[in-house]
C-alpha positions in Angstrom: -60.5 -83.0 -46.3 -59.1 -80.5 -49.1 -55.4 -79.5 -49.0 -54.5 -76.3 -50.4 -51.1 -74.4 -50.7 -49.9 -71.4 -52.8 -47.9 -72.3 -55.9 -46.3 -69.8 -57.8 -49.0 -67.1 -58.7 -51.6 -69.6 -58.1 -52.0 -73.0 -56.0 -51.8 -76.5 -55.9 -54.5 -78.9 -54.5 -55.2 -82.2 -52.9 -57.5 -84.4 -50.9 -56.3 -86.0 -47.8 -57.5 -89.5 -47.6 -60.3 -90.7 -45.8 -59.2 -90.7 -42.0 -56.9 -88.5 -41.8 -56.9 -84.9 -40.7 -54.4 -82.1 -41.4 -53.3 -79.5 -38.9 -52.9 -76.1 -40.5 -49.4 -73.9 -39.4 -49.4 -70.3 -40.7 -49.2 -66.9 -39.3 -51.8 -65.1 -37.5 -55.0 -63.7 -39.3 -54.5 -60.1 -39.4 -56.4 -57.5 -41.6 -54.2 -55.7 -44.0 -54.1 -51.9 -43.3 -57.1 -50.3 -44.9 -54.9 -47.3 -46.0 -51.1 -48.7 -46.3 -49.7 -45.2 -47.7 -51.4 -43.5 -44.4 -49.8 -46.3 -42.2 -46.4 -45.7 -43.9 -46.5 -41.7 -44.1 -47.3 -41.8 -40.2 -44.4 -44.0 -39.5 -41.7 -41.9 -41.8 -42.9 -38.7 -40.3 -42.7 -39.9 -36.8 -39.6 -42.0 -36.6 -38.7 -44.4 -33.9 -35.0 -43.4 -32.2 -32.9 -41.0 -32.6 -33.8 -40.5 -36.6 -33.2 -37.2 -38.4 -34.2 -36.7 -41.9 -31.5 -35.8 -44.8 -30.8 -32.3 -45.6 -30.9 -30.4 -48.8 -27.8 -30.7 -50.9 -27.0 -34.0 -49.1 -26.8 -37.2 -51.5 -29.1 -40.2 -50.7 -28.6 -43.9 -51.3 -31.7 -46.1 -50.8 -31.2 -49.8 -50.4 -34.1 -52.0 -51.7 -34.7 -55.8 -51.9 -34.7 -57.6 -55.1 -37.4 -59.7 -56.7 -37.1 -62.6 -54.3 -38.5 -60.4 -51.7 -42.1 -59.3 -51.7 -41.7 -55.9 -50.3 -44.4 -53.7 -51.1 -42.2 -50.6 -52.6 -45.2 -49.2 -54.1 -46.7 -48.2 -50.4 -43.1 -48.1 -48.6 -41.2 -45.6 -51.0 -43.5 -42.5 -51.9 -43.8 -41.2 -48.2 -40.0 -41.4 -47.5 -39.4 -39.8 -51.1 -41.9 -36.9 -50.3 -40.4 -36.2 -47.4 -36.9 -36.1 -48.8 -38.2 -33.7 -51.4 -39.9 -31.4 -48.4 -36.6 -31.3 -46.8 -34.9 -30.0 -50.2 -33.4 -33.2 -51.3 -33.3 -32.7 -55.3 -34.5 -35.9 -57.1 -31.0 -36.3 -59.1 -29.2 -36.8 -55.9 -31.3 -39.9 -55.0 -29.9 -43.6 -56.2 -31.5 -46.4 -55.7 -29.6 -49.6 -55.0 -30.8 -53.2 -55.4 -29.4 -55.4 -52.7 -28.9 -58.7 -54.3 -26.4 -60.1 -52.0 -24.7 -62.8 -54.0 -28.2 -63.4 -55.9 -27.9 -63.4 -59.5 -28.2 -59.4 -60.5 -31.3 -58.1 -61.8 -31.3 -56.8 -65.5 -32.5 -53.5 -66.1 -35.4 -55.1 -67.8 -36.5 -56.7 -64.5 -36.4 -53.1 -62.6 -40.1 -53.1 -63.3 -40.9 -56.0 -61.1 -40.1 -54.5 -58.1 -40.3 -50.6 -58.5 -43.1 -48.6 -59.6 -42.7 -47.0 -63.2 -42.6 -43.4 -61.6 -39.6 -44.1 -59.8 -37.8 -45.5 -62.6 -38.6 -42.3 -64.4 -37.4 -40.3 -62.0 -34.4 -41.9 -59.9 -31.6 -43.4 -61.0 -31.5 -47.3 -60.1 -28.5 -49.9 -60.1 -27.9 -53.5 -59.3 -25.3 -54.6 -56.7 -22.9 -56.7 -57.7 -21.1 -58.7 -54.7 -18.2 -59.8 -56.9 -17.1 -56.5 -58.2 -14.4 -55.6 -56.2 -13.6 -52.3 -57.7 -17.0 -50.8 -56.4 -16.7 -52.1 -53.0 -15.2 -50.1 -50.1 -13.7 -51.8 -47.3 -14.7 -50.5 -43.9 -12.4 -52.8 -41.5 -13.6 -56.0 -39.6 -16.3 -56.7 -37.2 -15.8 -58.3 -33.9 -15.9 -61.8 -35.1 -13.6 -61.3 -37.8 -15.8 -60.3 -40.9 -13.9 -58.4 -43.5 -16.7 -55.5 -44.6 -16.5 -54.5 -48.1 -19.8 -52.5 -49.0 -21.0 -51.3 -52.2 -19.0 -48.1 -52.8 -21.9 -46.1 -54.4 -23.9 -46.7 -51.0 -20.8 -45.5 -49.0 -20.5 -42.5 -51.3 -23.8 -41.2 -50.2 -24.2 -38.3 -47.2 -27.2 -40.5 -46.3 -28.3 -44.0 -46.2 -31.5 -45.5 -46.4 -32.7 -49.4 -46.1 -36.4 -50.2 -47.3 -37.5 -54.0 -46.3 -39.7 -56.5 -44.4 -39.5 -58.0 -40.8 -40.0 -61.7 -40.9 -38.4 -64.5 -39.4 -34.9 -65.7 -40.8 -33.8 -69.5 -40.5 -30.6 -68.2 -39.0 -30.2 -64.8 -39.1 -33.3 -64.7 -36.3 -35.3 -61.8 -38.2 -34.7 -60.0 -41.7 -35.1 -56.3 -41.4 -33.2 -53.3 -40.1 -29.8 -52.7 -41.5 -29.7 -56.3 -43.0 -30.7 -55.3 -46.6 -27.5 -53.3 -46.8 -25.1 -55.0 -44.5 -25.7 -58.2 -46.4 -27.4 -57.0 -49.6 -24.7 -54.8 -50.5 -21.8 -56.5 -49.2 -19.1 -58.0 -51.2 -18.9 -62.0 -51.3 -16.4 -62.2 -49.2 -18.4 -60.5 -46.4 -21.1 -62.5 -46.9 -19.6 -65.6 -46.8 -17.9 -64.9 -43.6 -21.1 -64.0 -42.0 -23.1 -66.7 -43.4 -20.4 -69.4 -42.0 -21.8 -68.5 -38.7 -25.3 -70.2 -39.4 -23.9 -73.4 -37.8 -23.7 -71.8 -34.4 -26.3 -73.0 -31.9 -27.9 -69.6 -31.7 -28.0 -68.5 -35.1 -31.7 -69.9 -35.4 -35.0 -68.8 -36.1 -36.3 -66.1 -34.0 -33.0 -65.5 -32.1 -31.8 -62.0 -32.2 -29.8 -60.8 -29.2 -27.6 -63.8 -28.6 -27.5 -64.8 -32.5 -23.6 -64.2 -33.7 -24.5 -64.0 -37.6 -27.3 -61.2 -36.8 -25.1 -59.5 -34.3 -22.2 -59.5 -36.9 -24.7 -58.1 -39.2 -25.8 -55.4 -36.9 -22.1 -54.2 -36.4 -21.7 -54.2 -39.9 -24.5 -51.9 -40.3 -23.0 -49.5 -37.4 -19.6 -49.4 -39.6 -21.7 -48.6 -42.8 -23.7 -45.8 -40.9 -27.1 -46.2 -42.0 -29.3 -43.6 -41.3 -32.8 -44.5 -41.8 -34.9 -47.8 -41.9 -38.8 -48.5 -43.2 -39.7 -51.7 -42.3 -43.4 -53.5 -43.1 -44.9 -56.5 -41.4 -47.1 -58.5 -44.1 -49.8 -60.8 -43.4 -50.4 -64.2 -45.3 -51.5 -62.2 -48.4 -48.3 -60.2 -48.3 -50.2 -57.0 -47.7 -49.1 -54.4 -45.0 -50.3 -54.7 -41.2 -47.7 -52.6 -39.3 -44.8 -50.1 -40.3 -41.9 -49.0 -38.4 -39.6 -46.2 -39.5 -36.4 -44.8 -38.1 -33.3 -45.5 -36.6 -32.6 -49.2 -37.7 -31.8 -50.4 -34.2 -35.2 -48.7 -32.9 -37.0 -50.1 -35.7 -36.0 -53.9 -34.9 -36.8 -53.5 -31.0 -40.2 -52.0 -31.8 -40.8 -54.7 -35.1 -39.4 -58.1 -33.4 -42.4 -58.5 -30.7 -44.9 -57.4 -32.9 -43.1 -60.0 -36.1 -43.4 -62.7 -33.4 -46.8 -62.2 -32.5 -47.8 -62.4 -35.7 -45.7 -65.2 -37.3 -45.1 -67.6 -34.5 -47.5 -70.9 -33.9 -47.2 -73.0 -31.3 -47.2 -77.4 -31.9 -47.6 -80.0 -29.5 -45.3 -82.3 -31.2 -43.6 -83.0 -34.3 -45.5 -84.5 -37.5 -44.9 -87.7 -39.3 -45.9 -85.7 -42.7 -45.5 -82.1 -43.5 -47.1 -80.6 -46.4 -45.4 -77.3 -47.3 -45.3 -74.2 -49.5 -42.7 -71.1 -48.9 -45.8 -69.2 -49.7 -46.1 -68.6 -53.4 -44.1 -66.1 -55.6 -41.8 -64.7 -55.4 -41.0 -67.0 -52.2 -40.6 -70.3 -54.4 -39.0 -68.5 -57.2 -36.0 -70.9 -57.0 -34.4 -73.5 -54.8 -32.2 -71.2 -53.4 -35.3 -69.3 -51.9 -37.4 -72.4 -51.3 -34.8 -73.9 -49.0 -35.9 -71.4 -46.2 -39.5 -73.1 -46.0 -37.9 -76.5 -46.3 -35.9 -75.8 -43.2 -38.8 -74.0 -41.2 -40.9 -77.1 -42.1 -38.3 -79.6 -41.3 -38.0 -78.3 -38.0 -41.2 -79.4 -36.9 -41.1 -83.1 -38.7 -40.2 -86.2 -37.2 -36.9 -87.8 -38.2 -37.8 -90.7 -40.4 -41.0 -88.9 -41.4 -41.8 -87.3 -44.9 -42.2 -83.7 -46.2 -43.9 -82.7 -49.2 -42.6 -79.2 -50.5 -44.9 -77.4 -53.1 -42.7 -74.7 -54.9 -42.8 -73.5 -58.6 -39.2 -72.7 -59.0 -39.7 -70.9 -62.4 -35.9 -69.8 -62.1 -34.6 -73.2 -61.5 -31.5 -73.5 -58.8 -31.4 -69.8 -58.2 -27.3 -70.4 -58.0 -24.8 -71.2 -60.3 -22.4 -72.3 -57.5 -24.8 -74.4 -55.7 -25.8 -76.1 -59.0 -22.5 -76.5 -60.2 -21.2 -77.9 -56.9 -24.2 -80.7 -56.9 -23.4 -81.7 -60.5 -19.6 -81.8 -60.7 -19.0 -84.6 -59.7 -22.8 -85.5 -59.2 -23.8 -85.7 -55.5 -25.3 -89.5 -55.0 -26.6 -88.7 -51.4 -27.3 -86.3 -48.8 -24.7 -87.7 -46.7 -22.2 -87.4 -49.2 -23.2 -83.7 -49.4 -22.7 -83.1 -46.1 -19.3 -85.0 -45.8 -18.1 -83.1 -48.8 -19.2 -79.6 -47.6 -17.6 -80.1 -44.1 -14.3 -81.4 -45.9 -14.0 -78.2 -47.9 -15.6 -75.8 -45.7 -17.8 -73.1 -46.0 -18.5 -71.3 -48.9 -21.9 -69.2 -49.7 -24.0 -70.6 -52.8 -22.9 -74.3 -52.1 -24.1 -73.8 -48.4 -27.9 -74.2 -49.8 -26.6 -78.0 -50.7 -25.6 -78.6 -46.9 -28.7 -76.8 -45.8 -31.2 -78.9 -47.9 -29.4 -82.3 -47.4 -29.2 -81.5 -43.3 -32.7 -81.9 -43.5 -33.4 -84.4 -46.1 -30.8 -86.5 -44.5 -33.4 -87.3 -41.6 -36.9 -86.7 -43.4 -37.9 -88.3 -46.7 -38.3 -85.3 -48.9 -40.3 -84.8 -52.1 -40.7 -81.6 -54.2 -43.7 -80.7 -56.5 -42.4 -78.2 -58.8 -41.8 -76.9 -62.4 -38.3 -78.3 -62.5 -37.3 -80.8 -64.9 -37.4 -84.4 -63.3 -33.8 -85.1 -64.0 -32.6 -81.8 -62.7 -34.6 -82.0 -59.3 -33.2 -85.6 -59.0 -29.5 -84.4 -59.6 -30.1 -82.1 -56.6 -31.3 -84.8 -54.9 -34.9 -83.9 -54.5 -37.4 -86.4 -55.3 -39.8 -85.1 -57.9 -43.6 -85.7 -57.9 -45.9 -85.1 -60.7 -48.7 -83.5 -58.4 -49.5 -82.9 -54.8 -52.0 -85.6 -54.7 -49.5 -88.2 -56.0 -47.1 -86.9 -53.4 -49.4 -87.1 -50.4 -50.4 -90.9 -51.3 -46.7 -92.0 -51.8 -45.7 -90.2 -48.7 -48.5 -92.0 -46.5 -47.3 -95.6 -47.9 -43.8 -94.6 -46.0 -45.9 -93.9 -42.8 -47.8 -95.2 -40.0 -51.8 -95.6 -40.3 -52.2 -92.9 -37.8 -49.9 -90.6 -39.2 -50.0 -86.9 -38.1 -50.2 -84.2 -40.9 -49.2 -80.9 -40.7 -49.6 -78.2 -43.4 -47.4 -75.2 -43.7 -48.8 -72.6 -46.6 -46.6 -70.0 -46.0 -43.4 -71.6 -44.3 -41.0 -68.9 -45.0 -42.8 -66.8 -42.7 -44.0 -69.1 -40.1 -42.0 -69.5 -36.9 -43.3 -72.9 -35.2 -42.2 -73.8 -32.2 -43.0 -76.9 -29.7 -45.0 -76.4 -26.5 -42.6 -76.0 -23.3 
């Protein structure tokens, strides 16, 4: 049986040894929209909830995701921009802000990777910096005590829009809605306080209403005052299948059931060996993003089992803080990572080390990537030369009747056990 998983912009393959079968876990097959532009246009012109379009004379700020998210801006943005023009909003009054959160800032030369050239030629585009305190506006605290610092340019606009996808999120429950601005355009202190809630029992994949981290995000969104959201659901080929637009809360109410129906799969028990890919580019652009797929694959892998993560990681770790924390002093074991993190307290960036070690401490984890072997080892990830070798080495550690699972789109797969 051939095993095939996305890897960067291509695939990696291997053969399962004779006598072994593999069970694929992935989002349901759903045909992409034949005319995505028409789908987006219909959603934008028939908004959900109590949402009114911007008026002539108003300034508009649009939060868009960075290069780590496969958001189809080329389809989502034109109808929204056309609608604003019809309403009398001038192009020069529209500002795009790339919502990086604490991800590395994008250089202007990279903007073309996420925005069509026509938009770059017509509108002003800037990139958020979570550490630029001079460009952060303080809005108060949430009920959870999160200090809310948000991009000052976004707050200065008369009308605020978010553009993104709705998909599973390992501790926010689901992405989408206000999150692109509430976290993507927040200051580092805001993000740190919110993300520290990830250790709460209800801060988990697929939980929205009872999730303290996600509900904190919702409150941040209300403080910001976000007027309009445009969110897409993507199939496993990263193509649009549904679009929701309007009031952000209404978008989430409508989108979550559809996201669950698309991304949730049931399994009857944990696997001895899980072979996973975050879903290829840009989901495997760096370890910071790859960790999400690791967490979702580990959730259905036996303790003492093995997990092979196939992720190109052309941009390395994706976080200087995470990388520096792991190397200074060098961390020697996952147990040591967990103890040090608990001792020093939660900080965004290095929290990725904790999240990886939390799973890798109980599951033998191997990595097939483009990272230098010594660097991967320093991050306590066991590098493998190729998928075939990783499969053979993993099965040597497991019983002869090992049950194998394959998750080719782990970042977007909600695997849950049958009740």
